[in-house]
C-alpha atoms as one frame of an Amber mdcrd trajectory, in Angstrom:
protein
   0.000   0.000   0.000   1.319   3.452  -0.941   2.375   5.684   1.908  -0.056
   8.429   2.805   0.805  11.774   1.256   1.956  14.437   3.674  -0.393  17.221
   4.667   0.997  20.522   3.381   0.484  24.058   4.683   1.394  26.912   2.353
   1.986  30.318   3.955   1.732  33.041   1.314  -0.356  30.780  -0.902  -2.185
  33.604  -2.687   1.072  35.281  -3.757   2.953  35.079  -7.059   4.661  31.694
  -6.743   2.488  30.528  -3.842  -0.635  30.033  -5.938   1.235  27.685  -8.306
   2.495  25.626  -5.365  -0.991  25.386  -3.834  -2.373  24.073  -7.127   0.479
  21.609  -7.661  -0.001  20.272  -4.123  -3.749  19.798  -4.594  -3.365  18.220
  -8.050  -0.817  15.721  -6.713  -3.237  14.549  -4.015  -1.665  16.060  -0.927
  -4.131  17.302   1.683  -3.447  21.006   1.114  -3.967  23.899   3.528  -3.507
  27.645   2.986  -3.035  30.119   5.843  -5.272  33.083   5.127  -5.461  36.539
   6.662  -8.940  38.071   7.028  -7.933  40.923   4.705  -7.047  38.494   1.887
 -10.451  36.826   1.726 -12.261  39.606  -0.135  -9.332  40.743  -2.292  -8.558
  37.248  -3.640 -12.108  35.829  -3.810 -11.815  34.278  -7.299  -8.506  32.590
  -6.504  -9.818  31.238  -3.198 -12.897  29.870  -4.945 -10.567  28.048  -7.350
  -8.590  26.660  -4.391 -11.669  25.368  -2.579 -12.896  23.818  -5.846  -9.638
  21.828  -5.888 -10.243  20.606  -2.334  -7.873  23.028  -0.602  -8.625  23.819
   3.056  -8.468  27.515   3.954  -7.278  28.201   7.510  -7.882  31.589   9.108
  -4.640  32.839  10.591  -1.649  35.095  10.235   2.100  34.578  10.560   2.036
  37.579  12.942  -0.517  35.852  15.209   1.489  33.172  16.994  -1.506  31.232
  18.307  -3.223  30.896  14.933   0.081  30.016  13.278   0.850  27.218  15.754
  -2.725  25.945  15.432  -2.403  25.772  11.631   1.012  24.103  11.743  -0.237
  21.418  14.163  -2.666  20.243  11.458   0.023  19.399   8.880   3.309  17.569
   8.248   5.024  20.016   5.867   5.222  23.817   5.905   6.050  25.716   2.699
   6.593  29.469   2.951   6.173  31.547  -0.193   6.028  34.980   1.455   7.272
  38.005  -0.485  10.618  39.698   0.059   9.189  42.285   2.479   8.292  39.431
   4.861  11.394  37.261   4.480  12.970  38.336   7.779   9.706  37.658   9.633
   9.922  33.955   8.803  11.572  33.630  12.228   7.962  33.687  13.465   7.246
  30.568  11.372  10.405  28.922  12.740   9.278  29.647  16.319   5.811  28.230
  15.623   7.242  25.095  13.980   9.473  24.575  16.984   6.508  24.908  19.350
   4.264  22.621  17.274   7.014  19.997  17.341   5.508  17.813  14.635   6.785
  19.142  11.290   8.633  16.713   9.013   9.992  19.403   6.664  10.109  23.186
   6.241  10.593  24.926   2.897  11.422  28.600   3.602  10.629  31.203   0.971
  13.514  31.018  -1.506  12.834  29.924  -5.114  15.626  32.070  -6.604  19.421
  31.880  -6.702  21.254  29.797  -4.112  21.865  32.522  -1.547  24.875  30.747
  -0.044  26.635  30.893  -3.425  25.983  34.326  -4.938  27.980  37.548  -5.339
  25.097  40.023  -5.336  25.677  43.749  -4.892  23.262  46.061  -3.084  20.309
  46.357  -3.038  19.946  42.645  -3.895  22.599  41.735  -1.320  20.257  42.679
   1.544  17.557  40.299   0.260  20.167  37.550  -0.135  21.531  38.085   3.373
  18.018  37.936   4.840  17.452  34.534   3.209  20.852  33.375   4.477  19.904
  34.366   8.046  16.667  32.378   7.772  18.613  29.320   6.549  20.973  29.532
   9.514  18.043  29.984  11.922  16.294  26.884  10.535  19.478  24.854  10.885
  20.214  26.181  14.394  16.781  24.992  15.551  17.339  21.538  14.042  14.266
  21.817  11.796  14.341  19.425   8.797  14.392  21.513   5.613  14.603  21.725
   1.851  15.754  24.931   0.143  14.452  25.309  -3.419  16.790  27.162  -5.785
  14.582  27.663  -8.823  16.752  30.364 -10.433  14.761  32.673 -12.780  10.942
  32.573 -12.901  10.230  32.253 -16.630   7.072  34.341 -16.333   8.979  37.329
 -14.994  11.984  37.258 -17.334  11.111  35.593 -20.647   8.148  37.744 -21.815
  10.767  40.427 -22.596  13.485  37.840 -23.456  15.454  39.051 -20.411  15.364
  42.705 -21.459  15.199  43.883 -17.860  12.851  46.808 -17.369  11.264  46.423
 -20.831   7.539  45.763 -21.320   7.665  43.746 -24.557  10.013  41.360 -26.368
  12.741  43.023 -28.450  11.962  43.823 -32.076  15.007  45.881 -33.115  17.804
  45.813 -30.548  18.922  43.342 -27.906  20.579  44.596 -24.708  23.216  42.189
 -23.350  24.879  42.409 -19.936  28.672  42.127 -20.092  30.088  39.704 -22.645
  26.854  37.691 -22.660  28.540  34.356 -21.930  27.522  33.246 -18.372  24.558
  30.902 -18.473  21.331  31.577 -16.602  18.469  29.175 -15.888  14.806  29.866
 -16.584  12.015  27.686 -15.182   8.276  27.973 -15.775   6.347  28.654 -12.565
   4.153  25.565 -12.941   7.299  23.444 -13.224   8.853  25.086 -10.148   5.716
  24.137  -8.232   5.672  20.575  -9.566   9.312  19.954  -8.623   8.791  21.515
  -5.186   5.852  19.246  -4.365   7.714  16.181  -5.702  10.470  16.909  -3.165
   8.153  17.093  -0.138   8.214  13.399   0.785  11.505  12.510  -0.927  14.282
  11.491   1.497  16.874  12.469  -1.140  15.929  16.158  -0.752  15.981  16.213
   3.059  18.347  18.894   4.444  19.505  19.707   0.908  19.245  22.470  -1.639
  16.971  21.337  -4.485  18.371  22.967  -7.634  16.148  23.390 -10.668  18.519
  23.186 -13.612  16.573  21.580 -16.486  19.175  20.916 -19.187  17.144  22.612
 -21.931  16.837  25.799 -19.925  20.436  26.916 -19.269  21.094  29.735 -21.728
  23.447  32.694 -21.841  22.390  36.172 -22.959  24.062  35.414 -26.298  22.132
  32.135 -26.555  18.872  33.957 -25.848  19.597  36.552 -28.524  20.328  33.869
 -31.142  17.265  31.844 -30.177  14.994  34.875 -30.338  16.421  35.965 -33.711
  15.788  32.495 -35.119  12.170  32.657 -33.949  11.347  36.095 -35.357  13.441
  35.615 -38.500  15.505  38.787 -38.232  18.867  39.956 -36.928  18.757  42.422
 -34.053  21.300  45.080 -33.122  23.291  43.786 -30.105  24.242  46.333 -27.462
  26.634  45.107 -24.773  26.491  46.990 -21.457  29.860  46.875 -19.662  29.919
  45.886 -16.000  30.909  49.371 -14.824  27.824  50.883 -16.457  25.569  48.182
 -14.996  26.884  48.886 -11.494  26.277  52.625 -12.014  22.716  51.954 -13.240
  22.050  49.777 -10.184  23.142  52.559  -7.816  21.006  55.143  -9.597  17.846
  53.023  -9.918  14.993  53.192  -7.395  13.629  50.032  -5.755  12.505  47.576
  -7.056  14.397  48.223 -10.316  17.700  48.351  -8.427  17.055  44.846  -7.080
  16.127  43.597 -10.577  19.316  45.024 -12.106  21.514  43.798  -9.227  20.072
  40.315  -9.653  20.721  40.528 -13.388  24.325  41.515 -12.661  24.720  38.570
 -10.269  23.372  36.094 -12.823  24.430  37.440 -16.223  27.817  38.949 -15.308
  28.997  36.911 -12.305  27.314  33.691 -13.488  25.870  32.989 -10.058  23.280
  30.446 -11.234  25.703  28.118 -12.995  29.278  28.876 -11.868  29.408  26.038
  -9.324  28.832  22.310  -9.376  26.133  20.619  -7.295  27.866  18.473  -4.700
  25.943  15.608  -3.023  26.978  17.009   0.363  24.702  20.038  -0.059  22.438
  19.632  -3.070  20.481  17.618  -5.604  19.151  18.510  -9.048  15.408  18.285
  -9.724  15.288  17.224 -13.381  17.702  14.385 -12.563  15.626  13.230  -9.574
  12.313  13.543 -11.425  12.905  12.784 -15.117   9.174  12.108 -15.532   8.369
  15.819 -15.215   7.872  17.281 -18.693   9.145  20.807 -18.105   8.667  23.637
 -20.589  11.893  24.519 -22.384  12.893  28.135 -22.928  12.371  27.666 -26.667
   8.820  26.374 -26.147   8.058  29.136 -23.675   9.188  31.889 -26.061   6.929
  30.644 -28.876   3.907  32.357 -27.321   5.536  35.794 -27.787   6.471  35.389
 -31.457   3.070  36.100 -33.124   2.909  39.683 -31.833   6.204  40.444 -33.616
   5.419  38.524 -36.793   2.726  40.916 -38.008
């Protein structure tokens, strides 16, 4: 007889990546719970109706209300946090509640980006990175079983403009490239991030490890992206390389959140922080290797949806 699937609580389940993880959990048959603030109920009514239609249990509570948080955590086996960057530091409240509940088999703190222990980010992205690092160390200090998901770039945030950071549409005439354009970045569709995350929940191979999402078809450099996009739209674009010194100046002069976006781009596309290290068994595992049955969307497939608007 198959083992029972773990009960999963998602904190931040109505947010950008959270909603994908809630759906993936419900689809895969896990008893799925979402912690819900009173103020969210009216503002996200359609999404919550979709959740309940999938069999998701909505729990009234708040990560800032210790009693309700402990009560919610006591009902599940796994806690996944998908809170936004403004709330990252406050995940210590989740750690405290997990410790008090005493029954959690695994905690996934809100990460889903670059591996924060292995990046060279400049400010203002460095502050976000350091906050995630502090949460990792706090989880480990409390002896809470964990998995950290390093999903790299969310395809839905970067590929609609073909990594033209700050643009609102895919490039039709010129292609801006950071640095020499050679370091490879990794782009993963949000639905696939969620699928891999839920696959890892009950997998002993991902316990106390970083789960890296590095699908082989999705590691592309800026130069690769430019060539791929040109082949899709059937024209050659003007390539403009931005030297590192100019990028660093632009980062300093940009308001938040653009400064964070550019600093992350510098970390990935200039320093190569998504792909400049190997995954050692001592600290990590790779998702597409562990779960070859997952049919992830490749970058090429993902970009196809943006071609018709330029092919007029």
